[in-house]
DOSE-489505 format. One line per field, with one value per residue (C-alpha): residue number from 1; chain; x, y, z. Coordinates in Angstrom, 2 decimals, padded with zeros to 5 digits. Example, Ala and Ser with C-alpha at 12.3 -4.5 7.8 and 13.67 -1.06 7.14 Angstrom:
2
i <- c(1  2)
ch <- c(A  A)
u <- c(012.30  013.67)
v <- c(-004.50  -001.06)
w <- c(007.80  007.14)
***
This chain:
469
i <- c(1  2  3  4  5  6  7  8  9  10  11  12  13  14  15  16  17  18  19  20  21  22  23  24  25  26  27  28  29  30  31  32  33  34  35  36  37  38  39  40  41  42  43  44  45  46  47  48  49  50  51  52  53  54  55  56  57  58  59  60  61  62  63  64  65  66  67  68  69  70  71  72  73  74  75  76  77  78  79  80  81  82  83  84  85  86  87  88  89  90  91  92  93  94  95  96  97  98  99  100  101  102  103  104  105  106  107  108  109  110  111  112  113  114  115  116  117  118  119  120  121  122  123  124  125  126  127  128  129  130  131  132  133  134  135  136  137  138  139  140  141  142  143  144  145  146  147  148  149  150  151  152  153  154  155  156  157  158  159  160  161  162  163  164  165  166  167  168  169  170  171  172  173  174  175  176  177  178  179  180  181  182  183  184  185  186  187  188  189  190  191  192  193  194  195  196  197  198  199  200  201  202  203  204  205  206  207  208  209  210  211  212  213  214  215  216  217  218  219  220  221  222  223  224  225  226  227  228  229  230  231  232  233  234  235  236  237  238  239  240  241  242  243  244  245  246  247  248  249  250  251  252  253  254  255  256  257  258  259  260  261  262  263  264  265  266  267  268  269  270  271  272  273  274  275  276  277  278  279  280  281  282  283  284  285  286  287  288  289  290  291  292  293  294  295  296  297  298  299  300  301  302  303  304  305  306  307  308  309  310  311  312  313  314  315  316  317  318  319  320  321  322  323  324  325  326  327  328  329  330  331  332  333  334  335  336  337  338  339  340  341  342  343  344  345  346  347  348  349  350  351  352  353  354  355  356  357  358  359  360  361  362  363  364  365  366  367  368  369  370  371  372  373  374  375  376  377  378  379  380  381  382  383  384  385  386  387  388  389  390  391  392  393  394  395  396  397  398  399  400  401  402  403  404  405  406  407  408  409  410  411  412  413  414  415  416  417  418  419  420  421  422  423  424  425  426  427  428  429  430  431  432  433  434  435  436  437  438  439  440  441  442  443  444  445  446  447  448  449  450  451  452  453  454  455  456  457  458  459  460  461  462  463  464  465  466  467  468  469)
ch <- c(A  A  A  A  A  A  A  A  A  A  A  A  A  A  A  A  A  A  A  A  A  A  A  A  A  A  A  A  A  A  A  A  A  A  A  A  A  A  A  A  A  A  A  A  A  A  A  A  A  A  A  A  A  A  A  A  A  A  A  A  A  A  A  A  A  A  A  A  A  A  A  A  A  A  A  A  A  A  A  A  A  A  A  A  A  A  A  A  A  A  A  A  A  A  A  A  A  A  A  A  A  A  A  A  A  A  A  A  A  A  A  A  A  A  A  A  A  A  A  A  A  A  A  A  A  A  A  A  A  A  A  A  A  A  A  A  A  A  A  A  A  A  A  A  A  A  A  A  A  A  A  A  A  A  A  A  A  A  A  A  A  A  A  A  A  A  A  A  A  A  A  A  A  A  A  A  A  A  A  A  A  A  A  A  A  A  A  A  A  A  A  A  A  A  A  A  A  A  A  A  A  A  A  A  A  A  A  A  A  A  A  A  A  A  A  A  A  A  A  A  A  A  A  A  A  A  A  A  A  A  A  A  A  A  A  A  A  A  A  A  A  A  A  A  A  A  A  A  A  A  A  A  A  A  A  A  A  A  A  A  A  A  A  A  A  A  A  A  A  A  A  A  A  A  A  A  A  A  A  A  A  A  A  A  A  A  A  A  A  A  A  A  A  A  A  A  A  A  A  A  A  A  A  A  A  A  A  A  A  A  A  A  A  A  A  A  A  A  A  A  A  A  A  A  A  A  A  A  A  A  A  A  A  A  A  A  A  A  A  A  A  A  A  A  A  A  A  A  A  A  A  A  A  A  A  A  A  A  A  A  A  A  A  A  A  A  A  A  A  A  A  A  A  A  A  A  A  A  A  A  A  A  A  A  A  A  A  A  A  A  A  A  A  A  A  A  A  A  A  A  A  A  A  A  A  A  A  A  A  A  A  A  A  A  A  A  A  A  A  A  A  A  A  A  A  A  A  A  A  A  A  A  A  A  A  A  A  A  A  A  A  A  A  A  A  A  A  A  A  A  A  A  A  A  A  A  A  A  A  A  A  A  A  A  A  A  A  A  A)
u <- c(130.22  126.83  125.67  123.47  120.37  118.15  114.32  114.08  110.38  111.20  112.30  109.30  106.84  108.81  108.27  104.63  103.99  105.85  103.80  100.23  101.14  101.60  098.27  096.71  097.21  095.40  092.14  093.65  092.85  090.27  088.72  087.85  086.64  089.53  092.06  093.78  095.81  097.48  100.97  102.84  103.78  106.63  108.76  111.47  114.11  117.25  120.26  123.24  125.81  128.87  130.47  131.41  132.46  136.09  137.10  134.29  133.46  130.89  127.17  125.18  121.34  119.40  115.78  114.33  110.92  109.85  106.74  105.40  102.66  101.35  098.65  097.34  094.92  093.26  091.80  090.16  093.27  095.90  097.82  099.58  101.09  103.15  104.93  107.00  109.18  110.59  113.02  115.06  117.11  117.86  120.23  123.00  126.50  129.80  130.37  126.69  126.81  124.54  124.03  122.14  120.14  118.86  118.31  116.41  114.27  111.03  112.10  110.41  110.48  108.07  106.54  105.38  102.69  101.03  099.17  096.96  094.57  097.57  098.36  100.90  103.58  101.82  098.68  100.39  102.73  099.47  096.22  094.08  094.75  093.41  096.51  096.33  099.42  100.44  103.31  104.92  107.20  109.23  110.53  109.09  109.94  110.43  109.94  110.21  109.75  111.43  113.05  116.67  117.58  115.63  113.12  111.34  112.86  110.29  112.70  114.90  114.57  114.94  113.44  115.45  113.83  114.77  113.56  112.59  110.21  108.54  106.30  104.22  101.98  099.70  097.65  094.41  096.40  098.88  102.03  104.03  106.44  108.37  110.56  112.63  115.09  115.87  118.76  119.12  118.15  120.87  119.79  121.32  122.32  125.83  128.08  127.90  127.66  124.52  123.08  123.57  121.76  118.75  120.07  117.93  119.45  117.18  117.81  119.11  119.22  122.56  122.61  125.95  124.27  121.71  119.77  118.02  115.86  113.36  111.96  109.36  107.38  105.04  102.56  101.65  104.41  103.91  100.29  099.87  103.12  103.73  100.71  101.67  104.89  105.96  109.02  110.78  113.57  115.35  118.63  119.49  121.94  123.59  126.31  128.10  130.71  132.55  130.27  131.35  132.21  130.83  134.07  132.89  134.55  133.02  130.69  129.23  127.29  124.81  123.14  121.03  118.97  116.51  113.57  111.62  109.22  106.34  104.29  103.61  100.80  099.63  101.20  102.81  106.72  107.88  110.77  112.60  115.22  117.28  120.25  122.17  125.48  127.12  129.52  131.10  133.84  134.98  137.87  139.35  138.69  136.32  139.88  140.02  143.73  142.49  141.70  142.32  139.38  138.95  136.97  133.85  132.71  130.51  127.54  124.62  122.63  119.74  118.12  115.57  113.19  110.41  107.63  104.63  102.95  099.44  098.49  097.47  100.61  101.00  104.65  106.77  110.34  113.03  116.61  118.35  121.69  122.97  125.91  127.36  131.04  133.80  136.84  139.84  142.42  143.13  146.02  144.75  142.86  139.54  136.65  134.92  132.82  128.92  127.91  124.49  123.21  119.79  117.88  116.97  118.36  116.72  114.00  116.82  119.76  119.19  117.59  119.73  119.60  122.80  122.77  122.53  126.46  125.33  124.96  124.62  128.56  131.40  128.88  128.17  125.46  123.82  121.04  117.29  114.61  110.93  108.13  104.83  101.64  098.52  096.71  096.22  097.06  100.35  103.63  107.06  110.00  113.50  116.35  119.79  122.90  126.47  128.14  131.72  133.62  133.27  136.86  138.88  141.06  138.06  136.27  133.90  131.30  129.51  132.46  134.39  137.57  139.59  142.96  144.32  146.96  143.69  145.54  142.55  140.28  136.73  134.77  132.53  130.53  126.91  123.99  120.16  117.65  114.09  110.78  107.50  104.55  100.98  098.59  095.30  091.73  091.56  095.70  095.97  098.40  101.20  103.54  107.14  110.02  113.06  116.07  119.24  122.67  126.11  128.64  131.90  133.83  137.68  137.98  136.10  138.21  141.28  140.68  139.53  142.71  145.07  142.95  143.50  139.70  137.72  135.42  132.07  128.54  126.78  123.22  120.84  117.04  114.41  110.97  108.56  105.40  103.78  100.44  099.06  096.47)
v <- c(051.48  051.13  051.68  054.34  052.74  055.92  056.10  052.26  051.45  048.78  050.99  053.73  050.79  050.03  053.79  053.65  050.24  051.30  054.57  052.80  050.80  053.25  054.84  052.73  055.34  057.83  057.21  058.95  062.12  064.33  062.31  063.96  067.62  070.21  067.53  066.97  064.74  065.65  064.36  062.96  059.91  060.28  058.21  059.13  057.15  059.14  058.22  060.28  059.38  061.49  062.44  066.17  065.65  065.11  061.48  060.11  058.62  056.50  056.63  056.04  056.33  055.85  055.33  057.79  057.57  060.31  059.96  063.01  062.85  066.28  066.36  069.22  069.93  073.42  074.88  078.45  080.45  077.73  075.19  072.11  070.69  067.55  066.70  063.10  062.66  059.36  059.88  056.67  055.97  052.26  051.26  053.75  052.62  053.89  056.28  057.84  061.43  060.30  062.32  063.32  065.47  061.63  060.02  060.62  057.89  058.21  061.61  064.56  067.32  069.94  069.76  073.25  075.22  078.03  081.14  083.45  086.44  087.84  091.97  093.03  095.55  095.91  096.97  100.08  100.88  100.35  101.39  102.11  097.72  095.00  092.58  088.63  087.39  084.32  083.26  079.83  078.00  074.71  072.55  073.85  074.42  078.11  079.52  083.25  085.51  083.91  081.58  081.88  082.55  080.32  077.50  074.56  072.40  070.31  068.42  067.41  064.20  065.18  068.74  071.07  072.31  074.48  075.33  078.47  081.05  082.57  085.41  085.97  088.73  089.64  092.54  092.66  094.39  090.95  093.20  090.44  090.73  088.08  087.60  084.42  083.44  079.57  077.04  074.74  070.71  068.70  065.86  062.43  059.94  061.67  058.34  057.41  053.54  054.63  056.68  053.53  051.61  053.73  053.69  055.35  058.14  061.05  064.31  066.85  070.69  072.36  074.95  076.09  077.79  080.37  082.08  085.18  087.19  089.86  090.33  092.49  092.46  095.23  094.57  096.19  099.26  102.04  101.24  104.01  103.97  099.62  097.65  094.28  095.59  094.07  094.59  093.09  094.14  092.10  091.23  088.24  086.72  083.83  083.25  079.88  078.42  075.51  072.67  069.46  066.86  069.94  072.01  075.21  077.84  080.38  082.21  085.54  086.63  089.39  089.35  092.56  092.37  093.44  092.06  093.48  091.41  091.04  088.11  086.37  087.95  087.33  090.36  091.77  092.28  090.42  090.88  088.95  091.19  090.27  091.15  090.62  092.22  089.85  090.89  089.57  087.28  083.53  081.31  079.38  076.31  074.16  073.25  073.37  074.90  077.68  080.55  083.55  085.30  086.29  089.58  088.72  090.71  089.08  089.25  088.06  088.87  087.49  089.51  087.65  089.53  088.40  088.39  086.40  086.02  085.77  081.87  078.87  077.90  080.90  081.02  083.22  083.75  085.41  086.41  085.56  086.25  084.83  086.27  085.03  086.36  084.04  084.35  085.70  085.42  082.80  084.49  088.22  087.51  088.10  085.49  086.50  083.55  083.81  080.62  079.10  078.34  077.59  079.03  077.04  076.78  074.62  076.85  079.29  077.20  073.03  070.18  069.19  065.65  063.94  066.26  070.04  071.28  075.17  076.23  079.90  079.91  081.37  081.16  083.70  081.90  083.54  082.16  082.29  080.22  079.03  078.51  077.01  077.33  076.35  074.82  074.68  070.58  070.40  073.30  072.90  074.85  074.51  076.58  077.18  078.93  079.44  079.24  080.19  080.35  084.21  083.56  080.98  080.60  079.55  076.33  074.42  073.76  071.28  069.42  069.97  070.82  073.94  075.20  077.74  078.79  079.90  078.32  076.16  079.18  079.48  078.00  075.50  074.97  074.96  073.73  072.49  072.09  070.83  069.86  069.07  068.56  066.72  067.05  065.46  067.35  067.25  067.87  065.02  063.08  064.81  063.05  065.14  064.44  066.58  065.79  067.83  068.03  069.54  070.47  070.39  073.53  074.34  074.45  071.17  069.27  070.55  069.76  066.26  065.27  066.55  063.36  061.56  061.13  061.43  064.29  063.49  065.52  064.82  063.25  063.48  062.35  061.57  060.50  060.80  060.25  061.55  061.60  063.95  063.18)
w <- c(082.34  080.91  077.00  075.40  076.22  074.96  076.13  076.63  077.01  079.35  081.94  081.42  081.93  085.33  086.06  085.31  087.12  090.25  090.58  089.72  092.55  094.88  094.02  096.29  099.13  097.23  099.60  102.00  101.33  102.97  106.35  109.58  109.32  109.52  108.48  104.83  103.09  100.08  098.25  095.21  093.54  091.12  089.02  086.40  084.05  083.09  080.68  079.82  077.08  076.84  080.08  081.02  084.60  085.47  085.80  084.03  080.55  078.85  079.98  082.96  083.67  086.71  088.03  090.29  092.86  094.71  097.24  099.41  101.89  103.42  106.22  107.40  110.62  110.58  113.35  113.09  112.03  113.26  110.73  112.18  108.77  108.87  105.18  104.52  101.86  100.58  097.91  096.40  093.20  091.40  088.23  089.33  090.19  091.97  088.89  088.80  090.05  092.78  096.21  099.22  096.59  095.15  097.93  101.07  102.38  104.62  106.67  107.89  104.97  107.01  110.45  111.26  113.16  110.96  111.99  109.89  110.15  111.95  112.12  109.58  108.70  105.43  107.12  108.53  105.20  102.88  105.22  102.25  101.45  103.15  103.57  104.52  106.85  107.67  110.48  110.03  112.57  112.71  109.77  106.47  102.81  101.31  097.97  097.07  094.16  090.70  093.16  092.45  095.72  097.47  096.32  097.10  094.29  092.26  089.52  092.07  093.73  097.21  098.45  100.53  103.79  106.71  110.37  111.59  111.22  108.10  107.32  104.68  103.89  100.71  100.10  097.61  094.86  095.06  096.93  099.07  101.92  103.05  105.79  107.14  109.81  109.04  109.59  106.82  107.13  106.42  104.11  104.86  104.21  102.61  101.87  098.80  099.50  101.66  098.72  096.54  098.85  100.12  103.30  106.13  108.45  109.87  108.47  110.99  111.39  110.72  113.65  112.31  109.29  109.51  106.41  106.70  104.47  103.30  100.17  098.90  095.79  094.24  091.44  088.71  089.75  086.78  085.13  083.53  081.78  081.35  082.25  084.37  085.44  088.30  090.61  093.66  096.21  098.22  101.10  102.14  104.83  105.00  108.08  109.04  111.37  111.96  114.56  116.00  113.13  110.49  109.08  106.79  104.73  107.30  105.03  105.96  103.08  102.20  098.98  097.84  094.48  092.58  090.16  087.15  085.40  083.16  082.25  079.34  077.18  073.85  071.48  074.30  074.94  078.35  080.56  083.42  084.83  088.01  089.64  092.73  094.60  097.49  100.02  103.06  104.16  103.48  104.07  100.56  102.07  104.64  106.32  109.92  109.43  106.91  109.22  106.90  105.69  102.36  101.37  099.09  095.99  093.87  091.04  089.22  086.31  084.62  081.22  079.20  076.83  074.91  072.60  072.77  069.30  068.57  067.12  068.49  070.05  071.91  071.10  073.09  071.53  074.17  074.12  077.26  079.06  082.25  084.12  087.55  088.33  088.88  090.94  088.82  091.04  093.67  095.57  095.87  099.26  097.34  096.36  093.65  092.73  093.02  094.31  093.93  097.51  098.06  094.52  091.82  088.05  085.56  084.63  083.27  082.43  081.71  083.10  085.93  088.02  086.81  083.64  084.59  083.54  083.82  087.05  088.49  089.65  087.12  084.27  081.34  079.02  076.15  074.16  073.38  074.08  072.66  075.01  073.51  075.76  073.56  076.23  080.00  079.54  077.82  077.27  075.71  075.79  074.05  074.83  073.27  075.14  074.15  077.88  079.12  082.28  083.39  084.72  082.90  086.03  088.19  088.37  086.41  089.09  087.69  085.71  088.81  086.78  087.13  085.12  087.67  084.76  082.72  079.33  078.44  077.91  078.82  076.18  077.80  074.70  073.20  075.15  073.84  076.44  075.89  077.82  076.93  079.81  079.49  082.36  082.46  082.59  086.34  086.84  089.02  086.24  084.56  082.01  081.45  079.03  078.18  075.77  076.37  074.26  075.64  072.55  074.21  073.90  073.22  077.15  077.81  075.40  076.65  080.48  079.54  077.28  079.72  081.69  078.71  078.65  074.99  074.42  072.93  072.81  075.64  075.52  078.13  078.43  080.78  080.78  084.23  085.37  088.43  090.13  092.86  095.01)
***
């Protein structure tokens, strides 16, 4: 295993040189009338010391590059778009936790046709307000609301996309109605050796999986009582079945929930509360001989309340509690773990990529966070959590540990997560750096000692530079 390298200046300059070299494609933007090209070029160096994953010890590092190129042609109310994604990794080895979420070389992220100016349902429900309706058909990315249910990821090296139909309506009062029916795209390659070699393979639709959703957001819901209090209600469905060469747990989920939030504003309380309940059925595994349906009942809750102080740093201090249920009894023909499917986790929990010990599945994390937003050109945050398993017999998902007896307890440990970002005045260049710590709790110490592996504080850091055009 590699030794701890910290933030090596040499690695950072390799990233800087790579990005600067690729910037030669920037002049492609905006040629013919109605045709535009935009994109992003990004490099990131990561280093982790003190493993928490099963079977691993020592340290790790990785160098990641991602390039996006998005071309659009607009004619009246029709937009045709194609976005290419090229994501690559370097310096990883067999023990680096790399997968298809790190490498996706020169593939089509989006290929769609969008129709605007269409009549919308909100025009009939709210006839006193004007609404704008867009219908997008084809391969596309989807981000809605808090992005906890479905998200176009920003930090991850590979972005997820979907093929189908997506309807977005926004009124002049900022109310929104989203409805979609899509199938996820299988990101390839998924073989570890091919990932390490940045092998090319075309992504493909997972026709055996279907996702649909209806999500409504209402702006300034109670202006006479609480100003700028927004509310959301949503229903998401997920269905899958085995296809040729693609065994699945045959999950059939219906997730319904709501969100109440109030944005940051100086000398004002803010909050973000989101809750969801999932029901349905699934098999306990993807084994083709496993045909027994388990009844699914799982829950998630995010509760955050904070206050923004009147200071030039514009600091916001918030208390946060994040809960997602676990499966208490693997032998009761029920399944209680709230799985993270297509939503994000970094904003609420921790820096991810080769780190990211916390994920919204079998997790209880309580703590506080401090966010600074002093200027349009930079911001920062620090987040502390005391993390436990919601069920001590269910799995520690990212660490890939499970003690079905429950004798190892539930204390994952204490996490500290930080990030700082700087932009140039024109927002084209951004520098981003972060550092995270995981102080192992009794659970981690126990399961790792059973493997004969040492337990130490996990230290993770990254530096990132990106250019948008």
